[in-house]
C-alpha positions as CSV (number, residue, x, y, z in Angstrom):
1,X,34.9,-4.1,6.9
2,X,32.4,-6.7,5.8
3,X,30.7,-8.6,8.7
4,X,27.8,-10.2,6.9
5,X,26.7,-11.6,3.6
6,X,23.1,-11.6,2.5
7,X,21.8,-13.8,-0.3
8,X,18.9,-13.3,-2.6
9,X,17.1,-16.6,-3.3
10,X,15.3,-17.0,-6.6
11,X,17.7,-17.2,-9.5
12,X,20.8,-16.9,-7.2
13,X,20.7,-19.9,-4.8
14,X,18.2,-21.9,-6.9
15,X,17.6,-21.0,-10.5
16,X,13.8,-20.9,-10.4
17,X,13.8,-17.9,-12.6
18,X,15.2,-19.6,-15.7
19,X,12.7,-22.5,-15.4
20,X,9.8,-20.1,-14.8
21,X,10.6,-18.2,-18.0
22,X,11.2,-21.3,-20.0
23,X,7.9,-22.8,-19.0
24,X,6.1,-19.6,-19.9
25,X,7.9,-19.5,-23.3
26,X,6.7,-23.1,-23.9
27,X,3.1,-22.1,-23.1
28,X,3.2,-19.0,-25.3
29,X,4.8,-21.0,-28.2
30,X,2.0,-23.6,-27.9
31,X,-0.5,-20.8,-28.5
32,X,1.5,-19.4,-31.4
33,X,2.8,-16.4,-29.5
34,X,6.0,-15.2,-27.7
35,X,6.9,-13.7,-24.3
36,X,9.9,-11.5,-24.9
37,X,12.5,-11.3,-22.2
38,X,12.3,-7.5,-22.6
39,X,8.8,-7.8,-21.2
40,X,9.3,-10.5,-18.6
41,X,12.6,-9.1,-17.4
42,X,10.9,-6.3,-15.6
43,X,9.1,-8.8,-13.3
44,X,12.3,-10.7,-12.2
45,X,13.3,-10.1,-8.6
46,X,10.2,-8.1,-7.6
47,X,6.5,-8.3,-7.2
48,X,4.4,-7.0,-10.1
49,X,0.8,-6.6,-11.4
50,X,1.9,-8.0,-14.7
51,X,0.2,-11.3,-15.5
52,X,1.6,-13.4,-18.4
53,X,-1.7,-14.9,-19.4
54,X,-3.4,-11.5,-19.6
55,X,-0.5,-10.5,-21.8
56,X,-1.0,-13.6,-23.9
57,X,-4.7,-12.8,-24.3
58,X,-3.8,-9.3,-25.5
59,X,-1.4,-10.8,-28.1
60,X,-3.9,-13.3,-29.3
61,X,-6.9,-10.9,-28.9
62,X,-9.0,-13.7,-27.4
63,X,-10.1,-14.9,-24.0
64,X,-8.2,-17.8,-22.4
65,X,-8.9,-20.0,-19.3
66,X,-6.4,-18.7,-16.8
67,X,-7.1,-21.5,-14.3
68,X,-6.2,-24.2,-16.9
69,X,-3.1,-22.3,-18.0
70,X,-2.0,-21.8,-14.4
71,X,-2.3,-25.5,-13.7
72,X,-0.3,-26.3,-16.8
73,X,2.3,-23.8,-15.8
74,X,2.6,-25.2,-12.3
75,X,2.8,-28.8,-13.5
76,X,5.6,-28.0,-16.0
77,X,7.5,-26.0,-13.4
78,X,7.3,-28.7,-10.8
79,X,8.6,-31.3,-13.2
80,X,11.6,-29.0,-14.1
81,X,12.3,-28.2,-10.5
82,X,12.2,-31.8,-9.2
83,X,15.7,-32.4,-10.3
84,X,17.1,-28.9,-9.8
85,X,20.0,-28.4,-7.3
86,X,21.6,-25.2,-5.9
87,X,23.7,-23.2,-8.3
88,X,27.4,-23.9,-8.5
89,X,29.4,-22.5,-5.6
90,X,26.5,-21.6,-3.4
91,X,27.1,-24.1,-0.6
92,X,30.9,-23.5,-0.7
93,X,30.2,-19.8,-0.1
94,X,27.9,-20.6,2.8
95,X,30.5,-22.9,4.4
96,X,33.3,-20.3,3.8
97,X,31.2,-17.6,5.4
98,X,30.7,-19.7,8.5
99,X,34.5,-20.4,8.6
100,X,35.2,-16.7,8.2
101,X,32.9,-15.9,11.1
102,X,30.5,-13.9,8.9
103,X,26.8,-13.5,9.7
104,X,24.6,-15.0,7.0
105,X,21.2,-13.7,5.9
106,X,18.7,-13.9,3.1
107,X,16.5,-11.3,1.5
108,X,13.9,-12.4,-1.0
109,X,10.8,-10.9,-2.7
110,X,9.2,-14.3,-2.6
111,X,7.2,-15.6,0.4
112,X,8.7,-17.2,3.5
113,X,7.0,-20.5,2.7
114,X,8.4,-20.6,-0.8
115,X,11.9,-19.8,0.3
116,X,12.1,-22.0,3.4
117,X,10.6,-25.0,1.7
118,X,13.2,-25.0,-1.1
119,X,16.1,-24.2,1.3
120,X,15.1,-27.2,3.5
121,X,14.9,-29.5,0.4
122,X,18.4,-28.3,-0.6
123,X,19.7,-28.8,3.0
124,X,20.8,-25.2,3.2
125,X,18.2,-23.7,5.6
126,X,20.4,-24.0,8.7
127,X,23.1,-21.8,7.3
128,X,20.9,-18.7,7.6
129,X,20.7,-16.7,10.8
130,X,18.0,-14.5,9.4
131,X,15.6,-14.8,6.5
132,X,13.5,-11.8,5.4
133,X,10.9,-12.2,2.7
134,X,7.8,-10.5,1.3
135,X,6.0,-11.6,4.5
136,X,8.2,-9.1,6.5
137,X,7.9,-5.9,4.5
138,X,5.3,-3.7,2.8
139,X,7.4,-3.2,-0.3
140,X,9.8,-5.7,-2.0
141,X,12.7,-5.1,-4.3
142,X,13.7,-2.8,-5.8
143,X,12.7,-1.1,-2.6
144,X,15.6,-1.5,-0.1
145,X,13.3,-2.5,2.9
146,X,14.2,-6.2,2.6
147,X,17.9,-5.6,2.9
148,X,17.5,-3.0,5.6
149,X,15.5,-5.4,7.7
150,X,17.9,-8.3,7.1
151,X,20.8,-6.1,8.3
152,X,18.8,-5.1,11.4
153,X,18.0,-8.8,12.1
154,X,21.7,-9.6,11.8
155,X,22.6,-6.7,14.0
156,X,25.0,-5.1,11.5
157,X,25.1,-1.9,9.6
158,X,24.1,-2.0,5.9
159,X,27.6,-0.7,4.9
160,X,29.1,-3.8,6.6
161,X,27.1,-6.2,4.4
162,X,27.8,-7.8,1.0
163,X,24.7,-8.7,-0.9
164,X,24.7,-11.4,-3.6
165,X,22.1,-10.8,-6.4
166,X,21.2,-12.1,-9.8
167,X,18.6,-9.5,-10.9
168,X,18.5,-5.8,-11.7
169,X,15.7,-5.2,-9.2
170,X,17.6,-7.0,-6.5
171,X,20.9,-5.3,-7.1
172,X,19.2,-1.9,-7.0
173,X,17.6,-2.8,-3.7
174,X,20.9,-3.7,-2.1
175,X,22.7,-0.6,-3.3
176,X,19.8,1.6,-2.1
177,X,20.1,0.0,1.3
178,X,23.8,1.1,1.4
179,X,25.3,-2.3,0.9
180,X,28.1,-3.7,-1.3
181,X,26.6,-5.9,-4.1
182,X,28.1,-8.7,-6.2
183,X,25.9,-9.9,-9.0
184,X,25.9,-13.5,-10.2
185,X,23.4,-13.5,-13.1
186,X,21.7,-16.5,-14.4
187,X,20.9,-17.3,-18.0
188,X,17.8,-15.1,-18.0
189,X,19.4,-12.1,-16.3
190,X,23.0,-12.2,-17.7
191,X,22.4,-9.8,-20.6
192,X,20.4,-7.3,-18.6
193,X,21.8,-3.8,-17.9
194,X,22.7,-3.6,-14.2
195,X,23.2,-0.2,-12.6
196,X,25.7,0.4,-9.9
197,X,27.3,-2.8,-8.6
198,X,30.6,-3.6,-6.9
199,X,31.6,-6.9,-8.6
200,X,30.3,-9.4,-11.1
201,X,30.7,-13.2,-11.2
202,X,29.4,-15.5,-13.8
203,X,29.4,-18.2,-11.1
204,X,30.3,-18.4,-7.4
205,X,32.4,-21.4,-8.4
206,X,34.8,-19.1,-10.3
207,X,36.2,-17.3,-7.2
208,X,36.4,-18.1,-3.5
209,X,34.3,-15.9,-1.2
210,X,37.4,-14.7,0.7
211,X,38.9,-13.4,-2.6
212,X,35.6,-11.6,-3.5
213,X,35.5,-9.9,-0.1
214,X,39.1,-8.9,-0.4
215,X,38.4,-7.3,-3.8
216,X,35.4,-5.5,-2.5
217,X,37.1,-4.1,0.6
218,X,40.1,-3.0,-1.4
219,X,37.8,-1.1,-3.8
220,X,38.9,-3.1,-6.9
């Protein structure tokens, strides 16, 4: 029986991932190059040593000013995010979870400051009983540590949790932790090949939370 739901953050609650990729694509295009999704996709939902501007240098075979490029990237990203709201259905799921008496947690490979700042600006912070981020574990997704720690924090067993994810790395982490996992991909992750999952939604707005839980628990 599902007693808790645990959300990812980037790309699931707030679609930072699509904007991040679009900004990088703009910068690469301005330099006459491309950043293939097949390359960038490996970075989504995890922490990586991959640096896009080093990759750009390799493509152009010339040195670039990383500091200037990073500033351009941050400015473009902030302008995009200024008007961004939570993905469709997110708050409805949080409200439904409260009404159903479910515990609500969050597990993100990003920093606590990043996650909490955005959650507060979206007025969603108070829904979460527990937030686990890169500040709380040694290894982030696809390692299961974040989800295991979130379950401990909520005082439930992993098999009693339903995780909501948008990335391959995130879904892998949730399943390794022993949880059910429903994916809600965004425009950047929708065509990626996910491994073992329990359900897929194109949007949380397409099906009520109670119905999703019913399908999961019945094994459909």
